[in-house]
N, C-alpha and C positions, 0 to 999 in steps of 0.2 A: 505529220500530226504531231504535235506539241511534243518537249523536252522534260517526262515526267520522271524523273530519276529522285533515286533517295536520299538525294542532296539536299538540303534544306538550304534555300535561299526565300528569300520574297518571293520573286519571279515563278520559279517553282510549285510552291506551296501556293500561288494563288491561281497556277495553270492545273495545277492535279487537281485542287479542290473545284476548277467550274467543272474539269472533264468528269472525276467523281459523283456531282450532283446529278451532268445530265444523262453519263453512262459511267457508274458503277462496275469496278472490275470483276465484284462479284455480285450476284443479285439473288435475291430472297428467293427460295428453292419454297415452292405450298407442295404439301403432299393430298396428291390427289387420291391417294386408297387406302383405306385402314385396314391393319395388320390385322388379317383375322384368320392367324394360325392359334395353335392351340400358345397357350399362358406358360413361360418360361416354370419347370416346379421341380424342387428338388426332390420331393415325394415322388413325382412319376416318375423320374430319372430321366426326362422327354431333352436333355440339353443338346445332344445331337439332330433332333430335328428340325431346335426352335432354332439352334442356329443358321442351318440351312434356310430355311423359313425366313427367316429376319436377315441372311443376308440380303437374297433372292427381293425383301419388299426393299431395303434401304438404294440397295442399288438401283430400283425399278424409281425411284423417287429420288435418284442422284445422291444422295446421302453417304454412302458409300468413304467416302475419304473421309470424312467427320469423325465416323470409328476409329477407321485406322489412323490418324490421324496426321494426315496428307494432304490436306486439305489448308491451304496459303491463308498464315491471316496475315491479311494488307495492315501499313502501317496508318496507327490509326490516326496520327497527327498529316498524312499527304493521300489518306483514302478514310475519311472519315467514316461516308457513308457506307463505303465496300465493307469496312473495316465490322460497323452495325449489322450489315444485311452477315458476314460470317457468322458475329454471334448470334445473332437470330437463329441461322442455321445446323448450328451446333447445338441450339437448346432445342429446337426441334429433331433432329435426331436424339436426344437425351430424352427428350419428351415421349419418345417414337417405342424407346426400348424399356423406360417406364415402364408407359403401358400394358405392355408386351410378356411382364410379369408377374406373376404370383407378388398378394401383398407379401409373403414370408419370403421373399426374396427382395425385395425394397433394402433391407438393410446394408445390400453390399452397394446401392447405389446411391447413399443417403444425402444431406447435405454436407457438406465439410467446410470449415472455417468460414462458415458465415455464407456461402455462397453454395452453389448445384454444384456438381463434378462434369467436365467435359463430356460430351458426348465416347468420345476415345476411354475417360479413363473407368468412365460406366462397363463400355464391353469388354475392358479388358478384366477389372473387378470378377464379372462372370463368368468371362472365360477360364482364371484362375480358381473360382467357386468348384466349377463343375466340370471342368475337364479331366480333371485329374482323379474321378469318381473311384478309379479302381478297383482290389479284390473286396473291399467290404459291400461294394453298390451290388456288383458279380453275390455276392452270397447272398445278398436281401432280395434276389432275382431269384436264384434255385430255392430259399425257403418258400417263398411265392408262389410260385411254380408248384411243388411239394405240395405244398397244403393245400394247392386248388384240390376242389370234391366236384364228381361230377352225380349232379341230383336231378329229379324230378322235375322241379319250378325250370331250369334252365337246357335247352337245347345240348344235346353232346355235343355237336359242332360246332358249336357257337363257343362250348366249353373249351374247343378244343384248340379256335382261333384264337382264344385268350393264349391260352400255353399258349402257343407260338409265337403272338405277339412278344410274348413276354420274355421267352427265350431269344427273341432278335435281338 
């Protein structure tokens, strides 16, 4: 196999370019399944479940490294095709995240400095926003549970299940 080190010389750049065009080190990942879980919503307080569902979805689509910021970024000069594929995969991961959140959450991953944030930046921003819901969230859930009333219109068992879900 030809030498394709990161040392920029005309010979190496030509060899790297030829290898990159025929067989880039990173290929475009096509997400085969849409995210079908519940959208992330601060009002619903569903971050923990969304996080688990989204991890499974992104891992299943081989995009996990892009949200963790661990996908290696190939050199744009030595491997332009692989670098373009890397950018495409990162944008796809960002797009999956963006489509899986409530419109009220979009502000946390909005356009920054003239371009879209990375998948890793979007993932981190949502994590910071939701992970530390703390006591205020707990108080809101308690208020909701305590305000729940049994009515003739709704079976008692169904009301009990809603209360149990809120307590969880």
